[in-house]
C-alpha positions as CSV (number, residue, x, y, z in Angstrom):
1,M,28.0,-7.8,-3.4
2,T,25.4,-10.3,-3.7
3,L,21.5,-9.5,-4.2
4,D,19.1,-11.2,-1.3
5,R,16.8,-13.2,-3.2
6,D,14.4,-12.9,-0.3
7,P,14.5,-9.3,0.9
8,L,13.0,-8.1,4.1
9,H,11.2,-5.7,2.4
10,P,10.6,-6.7,-1.3
11,A,9.5,-4.1,-4.2
12,A,6.2,-5.9,-4.4
13,R,5.3,-4.8,-1.2
14,Q,6.2,-1.2,-1.0
15,F,3.6,1.6,-0.9
16,V,3.3,5.2,-1.1
17,L,0.6,6.9,1.1
18,K,-0.6,10.0,0.2
19,L,-2.7,11.9,2.6
20,D,-5.4,14.3,1.6
21,R,-4.7,17.8,2.3
22,R,-7.7,17.9,4.7
23,A,-6.6,14.8,6.6
24,E,-6.0,15.2,10.2
25,P,-4.3,11.9,11.5
26,G,-3.7,13.5,15.1
27,R,-7.7,13.7,15.3
28,G,-8.4,10.2,13.7
29,E,-9.4,11.7,10.5
30,I,-7.3,10.3,7.6
31,S,-8.0,9.8,3.9
32,G,-5.9,10.0,0.7
33,R,-4.5,7.6,-1.8
34,L,-2.6,4.2,-1.6
35,E,-0.4,3.2,-4.5
36,N,1.7,0.0,-4.9
37,L,4.9,1.1,-6.3
38,A,5.6,-2.3,-8.5
39,S,2.1,-2.7,-9.9
40,G,1.2,1.1,-10.3
41,R,-2.0,0.2,-8.9
42,A,-3.9,2.8,-6.7
43,C,-6.8,3.2,-4.9
44,E,-8.5,6.1,-2.5
45,F,-9.5,5.6,1.2
46,R,-11.8,7.7,3.3
47,D,-10.7,6.3,6.7
48,M,-8.6,4.1,8.7
49,A,-10.6,1.0,8.0
50,S,-10.9,1.5,4.2
51,L,-6.8,2.1,3.9
52,L,-6.4,-1.3,5.6
53,Q,-8.8,-3.1,3.4
54,A,-7.1,-1.6,0.5
55,L,-3.8,-2.9,1.6
56,A,-5.1,-6.2,2.5
57,R,-6.7,-6.4,-1.0
58,E,-3.4,-5.6,-2.7
59,L,-1.3,-8.2,-0.5
60,A,-4.0,-10.7,-1.3
61,D,-4.1,-10.1,-4.9
62,Q,-0.1,-10.5,-5.1
63,Q,-0.5,-13.8,-3.4
64,K,-3.0,-15.0,-6.1
65,S,-0.5,-14.1,-9.0
66,P,2.9,-13.7,-7.5
67,P,5.8,-11.9,-9.8
68,A,7.4,-14.1,-12.5
């Protein structure tokens, strides 16, 4: 077996999404925590816009300093 050096889903782009117990996505109410599995960095979000901003920020930071 060989390892793919350019995987479709690289570890640096894997996240855990934790929804707040009060979140109701079916009603458009979403809040919680986004965690990057590779870096361990996490941030809170209060709505879909702030979730997408956090995700974009994480990915932009990765491009500034790619893994060794």
